[in-house]
Phi, psi and omega in degrees: 000135188279144183260128187260103182295336183280359182280339183278353189202200179288143177292140177294141184294140173280125183295138183271353180300117179087357183262104187291354170275352185291141176279160174308322177298317184286326181292319178306307187296316173311305179302311177310314182289331171295313182300315178297320168300318178294319178297320178298313183295318178297316182289343171271007177080017184262157185284157180280144174285144183277347184281135177265340188051227184282352178303325182294336186265357173277151175301149189302315179302310179300316184295314185297320181287329179294313180292317182294321171297319173291321181297313175297322176294320176299320179290333177286316184292334174278356182087003186282327175245150174292154182294320176233150188255099179276157172284166176299322183294325178293320179293321176296316176299320186285333170293318185291325180289343177271320190237000180267165179289171180300316185283327177299307184308309182300313180297310188299335171303335183269003180289127172251336182200150180227119175222164184122169176289085180241146178169177189285141170050040174271159174265135168055039179297147171233134179225142172246127185237127179250145180231178182260011175284152182249129173066220193282070174238059185285332182294314174295325174304317185286326174296317172301317183293328180290319180299321183304313183299336174299319189253341180238136179235138170217156177296313179219046176284152177228135180239135171253138182243132176238157179268192185289342179270355184082015178272139181296131173261322184199161167218153182202147174279148175220000000 
């Protein structure tokens, strides 16, 4: 009597290559396994396999999205990409949490968005910082502007602080 080794665990997936009855989900799953194997081979310094498996039968957009997502996951796992992509407002709040004063920490909690050409040692940077403040809170706006200068440096930069309605609360060079 022959011993069936597949009865003790999961059944091996049936390859969908050449199987016209395969569903898109089955083809995606098989393609995903191939992409993961290729990424593992690449990270080990091995050459890519020339066989596409079910990937060649997927629509180009679906294949591209699958490869992009798996490559992003693999690079994140290897530490090539950050695990989370923080917004500039989150990075600003994090910087102030680490280096700011108590009043700056309290004021920066009201920051909702940071945009503009910001970065270390740039010339004539311009940044806009948006808050959830309403109306006449110029003092708090100035505190946010001062906090901004703690985290961002420029030779001739300018930061504008706005309330929730887009009205300017403060401006400061940084």
